[in-house]
N, C-alpha and C positions, 0 to 999 in steps of 0.2 A: 590500316590503323585509320588514316585518313576517314575511309569511305565510312569506317563504321561511326566515326563522329560527326559525318555530315551523314548521315543518319537517325541522331540522335534528336536533334529537332524537329524532325518526322514527324517523329514517330512522338513525342512531346505534343505535338498539335495535333497526331491525330486521334490522341488519348482522349486530350481536350473537346475535339468536336463531338466524338462518342459521347462523350459525359453531357456537352449539352444538350444532345439532340438527344440519347436516352433519362436521362436522371433531372435536365434542367427544369422542368418545372416541377416537380417534388422541391429538389434543393430551395426552389425560390421563395415557397411558401414556408420550409421551414427555415430561412434565412427571415422572412418578415414575422415569423412568429419571435421567434429571437429578440429579434429587433425591439416588442413592444412586450415589453415585461408588465404586469400590471401586479398595482402591489394594492391589498385589503385594506380599505379601512372600515375599522370598525363606527360602528352609527352609537353616539350619547344618547343616555338616556331620556325621558322628557322631564323637563323641571316639572316640582306639586305644588298649587299654589290655595292661598284659603278663598275664601271670597272677595276677602277685598282687597287680592293681589300679590299678598304679601308671600311671596318663596318659601315653602317649607320645609324644602327637599330638594338640592341644586345636585349638577358634576361641579367635579372640583378635578381641577390637572396637576398634575405636580411632575417635577422633570427630576432624574435622573441623569446629570452633568458629568463625564472625563473628560481625557485629552491626548492623545497619546504625541509628544513630542518628539519621537522622531518623526514624524512626519514630514518629505518633504519640504519647506517653503514654512515652516511653524518659526524657525531661529530669525527671518526678518521683521517677525509682527511678534514674538515674543511677547517686547514694550509697554506696544497698543493693548494685546488681553492681558497683561495682568494690570494695566492700568484700569481699562475695562472691567475685567471681575473685580477688582477691591473696590471700582464705581459702584456695584450692583451687590457688592455684598458686606456684613459686616467687617470685613477682614483687609489689613491691610494687602502691598505689594508684596512686600517680605515675610510676609504669611504665604502667599499661593505661590513664589518663588521658592522657599525651603522646600514647604508640601510637595511642587513636583521633585527637586530635585532628590529628594529622599524615599520617594516613591519605594513601595517593596517590590510591582512589576517592574520589567525590564522597559516596558511601552508606556505601560497604559497606567493612569492614577486616577481613581475619583474623585475629583471634585466637591462636591454634593449635589445629596439625593433626594432636595426641597424645595425646589428654585417655580418659581413660578413663571409664567408667561412669558412677562416684561424684562420680566430680567435675563432669558432663552433665548428672546428677541433680539436686546440689545447684544447679547454674544455674539448669536449667528449674523450680526451684521459686518461683524470681522473679516466673513467671507473664509473661514479659516479651516480646510479639509482636516484638520486636527480636533477640532471640536468632536465629544462623540454623547450626543445627546436623546434620551429613550427616554417617551411618554409614560406615565402612569395615571389612571386616572379612580378616580370612588365618588363616593356618596356622602355628602353632608346635609346634614338636618340639623336644619337652623334654631329651632328651640332645641336642642340634644332629645332629653328622654322624655318631655311632656308632649300627647300626642303618643308615642310611640308605636302603642295598643292599637292605635286608627292607622301609622299609616307605612307601621311595618320595616320591612327592614330590606337590603338588595345584599345580595351574594359579592363577593370581590371581585367575580365576572360583570357586576354588574346586573346582574340578574334578580327581579323580584321573589321571595321568598314567604312571603306571611303579608298581611295588611292590604292599603291599595296599591302598596309595591308590587306584589301577586295579584290581586282584581286585575290592577289594567296593566297588565305587562308585555301583554300581546302589541298592546298602543301605546306603550311609553319607548318600544325597545330601538326602535327607528330602522331603517334597512340601509346595511354595512356598503361604504357605495368605495368608489376603485381611483386609482390615481397611477 
């Protein structure tokens, strides 16, 4: 019995050497690929200006902000979070605390679906993992329907569908980036 136990580390070591010599290079490549994952960042469309330099069609970013109050570490920072949230919105701390306490989901609660970048940056500055932010991008036409027949329109995926939006779609759609 003692002999079998003494041979076990030798067997494990020999298996490790075998794997290192036969599959080592392939496993190193696979490990490097897993360690460097890339996220594709969508390109934003270009702005359309009139000849005086006034923006006629611009991109807008709005953010959906949710919270996972069950995330470890949130409880220690919740006072600062609710104070900041009340400061960047039109609601009080008590309103937000009640909203989180009475959430329908066991974990998540949607706080706001129309925050701007400045509001989101102030919340992100708290460094909480419990904060969940997703961006939604759209197109805003500065003068509404004025010159709509000329400017055309873009679809929800920000592709040109008519007018200048369609004619110059290839030039204005940009190149996606990576992070």
